TIBA-230294 format. One record per atom (N, C-alpha, C): residue in one letter; atom name; x, z, y. Coordinates in steps of 0.2 Angstrom, whole numbers, plus 5000, padded with zeros to 4 digits. Each point is the difference from the previous one (the first is absolute). Last residue first. Example, Ala and Ser with C-alpha at 12.3 -4.5 7.8 and 13.67 -1.06 7.14 Angstrom:
BEGIN
> res/atom/xx/zz/yy
> S/N/5064/5035/4989;
> S/CA/5004/5001/5006;
> S/C/4996/5003/5005;
> A/N/5002/5000/4972;
> A/CA/4996/5000/5006;
> A/C/5004/5000/5006;
This chain:
BEGIN
> res/atom/xx/zz/yy
> A/N/5356/5399/5754;
> A/CA/4995/5005/5002;
> A/C/5003/5004/5006;
> K/N/5013/4983/4988;
> K/CA/4994/4997/5004;
> K/C/4996/5005/5003;
> R/N/5018/5007/4986;
> R/CA/5002/4997/5006;
> R/C/4995/4997/5005;
> Q/N/4995/5008/4978;
> Q/CA/5001/5006/5004;
> Q/C/5003/4997/5007;
> M/N/4997/4985/4983;
> M/CA/4993/5002/5002;
> M/C/5001/5006/5005;
> S/N/5019/4991/4989;
> S/CA/4998/4996/5005;
> S/C/4993/5002/5003;
> E/N/5009/5013/4983;
> E/CA/5004/5000/5006;
> E/C/4998/4996/5005;
> V/N/4990/4998/4979;
> V/CA/4998/5006/5003;
> V/C/5004/5001/5007;
> Y/N/5006/4982/4986;
> Y/CA/4994/4999/5003;
> Y/C/4997/5006/5004;
> Q/N/5021/5002/4988;
> Q/CA/5000/4995/5006;
> Q/C/4994/4999/5003;
> P/N/5000/5012/4980;
> P/CA/5003/5004/5005;
> P/C/5001/4996/5007;
> Y/N/4992/4988/4980;
> Y/CA/4995/5005/5003;
> Y/C/5003/5004/5006;
> A/N/5012/4984/4985;
> A/CA/4997/4997/5006;
> A/C/4996/5005/5004;
> P/N/5009/5004/4978;
> P/CA/5006/4999/5005;
> P/C/4997/4998/5006;
> S/N/4984/5003/4982;
> S/CA/5003/5006/5003;
> S/C/5006/4999/5004;
> I/N/4986/4983/4988;
> I/CA/4998/5002/5007;
> I/C/5004/5006/5003;
> V/N/5004/4991/4977;
> V/CA/5001/4995/5005;
> V/C/4998/5002/5007;
> V/N/4996/5015/4982;
> V/CA/5007/4998/5001;
> V/C/5002/4995/5005;
> F/N/4977/5005/4995;
> F/CA/5004/5006/5004;
> F/C/5007/4999/5001;
> F/N/4988/4984/4987;
> F/CA/4998/5000/5007;
> F/C/5003/5005/5004;
> R/N/5003/5000/4977;
> R/CA/5003/4995/5002;
> R/C/4999/4999/5008;
> C/N/4987/5016/4988;
> C/CA/5007/5002/5001;
> C/C/5005/4995/5003;
> T/N/4978/4994/4995;
> T/CA/5000/5005/5005;
> T/C/5007/5002/5001;
> A/N/4996/4986/4982;
> A/CA/5000/4996/5006;
> A/C/5000/5005/5006;
> K/N/5000/5010/4979;
> K/CA/5006/4996/5001;
> K/C/5000/4996/5006;
> I/N/4980/5011/4993;
> I/CA/5005/5005/5002;
> I/C/5007/4997/5002;
> F/N/4982/4986/4992;
> F/CA/4999/5002/5006;
> F/C/5005/5005/5003;
> K/N/5001/4992/4978;
> K/CA/5002/4995/5004;
> K/C/4999/5003/5008;
> K/N/4993/5014/4983;
> K/CA/5007/5000/5000;
> K/C/5003/4994/5005;
> A/N/4977/5002/4996;
> A/CA/5002/5006/5003;
> A/C/5008/5000/5001;
> A/N/4989/4983/4987;
> A/CA/4999/4999/5007;
> A/C/5002/5006/5004;
> K/N/5002/5002/4977;
> K/CA/5005/4995/5002;
> K/C/4999/4999/5007;
> K/N/4985/5015/4990;
> K/CA/5007/5003/5000;
> K/C/5005/4994/5003;
> F/N/4978/4993/4996;
> F/CA/5000/5005/5005;
> F/C/5007/5003/5001;
> N/N/4996/4987/4981;
> N/CA/5000/4996/5006;
> N/C/5000/5004/5006;
> S/N/4998/5011/4980;
> S/CA/5007/4997/5001;
> S/C/5000/4996/5006;
> V/N/4979/5009/4995;
> V/CA/5005/5005/5002;
> V/C/5007/4997/5001;
> R/N/4983/4986/4992;
> R/CA/4999/5002/5007;
> R/C/5005/5005/5002;
> T/N/5000/4995/4977;
> T/CA/5002/4994/5004;
> T/C/5000/5001/5008;
> T/N/4991/5016/4985;
> T/CA/5007/5000/5000;
> T/C/5003/4995/5004;
> M/N/4977/5000/4997;
> M/CA/5002/5005/5005;
> M/C/5008/5001/5000;
> A/N/4989/4985/4985;
> A/CA/4999/4998/5007;
> A/C/5003/5005/5005;
> T/N/5000/5005/4977;
> T/CA/5005/4996/5001;
> T/C/5000/4997/5007;
> S/N/4983/5015/4993;
> S/CA/5007/5003/5000;
> S/C/5005/4995/5002;
> D/N/4978/4992/4997;
> D/CA/5001/5004/5006;
> D/C/5006/5003/5001;
> F/N/4996/4990/4979;
> F/CA/5000/4995/5006;
> F/C/5001/5003/5006;
> N/N/4996/5014/4982;
> N/CA/5007/4997/5000;
> N/C/5001/4995/5005;
> A/N/4978/5009/4998;
> A/CA/5005/5005/5003;
> A/C/5007/4998/4999;
> A/N/4983/4986/4991;
> A/CA/4999/5001/5008;
> A/C/5005/5005/5002;
> T/N/4999/4998/4977;
> T/CA/5003/4994/5003;
> T/C/5000/5000/5008;
> T/N/4989/5018/4988;
> T/CA/5007/5000/4999;
> T/C/5004/4994/5003;
> P/N/4976/5001/5000;
> P/CA/5003/5005/5005;
> P/C/5007/5000/4999;
> T/N/4991/4977/4992;
> T/CA/4998/5007/4998;
> T/C/5003/5005/5006;
> L/N/4996/4972/4994;
> L/CA/5000/5005/5006;
> L/C/4998/5007/4997;
> E/N/5011/4977/4989;
> E/CA/4995/5005/4999;
> E/C/5001/5005/5005;
> I/N/5009/4974/5001;
> I/CA/5002/5007/5000;
> I/C/4994/5005/4999;
> A/N/5007/4972/4994;
> A/CA/4995/5005/5003;
> A/C/5003/5007/4999;
> K/N/5014/4976/5004;
> K/CA/4999/5006/4995;
> K/C/4994/5004/5003;
> M/N/5004/4973/5002;
> M/CA/5001/5006/5004;
> M/C/4998/5006/4995;
């Protein structure tokens, strides 16, 4: 196993790479969420007017 000397510079570099990974993971998750939300609205939009109409008839 390779020993790593811990200096402020190596700690900063490690923190920087860890933060970059977190940011990229967050971007991927946000992109998936937006895609899924859009897909949901595309699927639900044709049925929504019929649902509203049926609710108005019941009231």
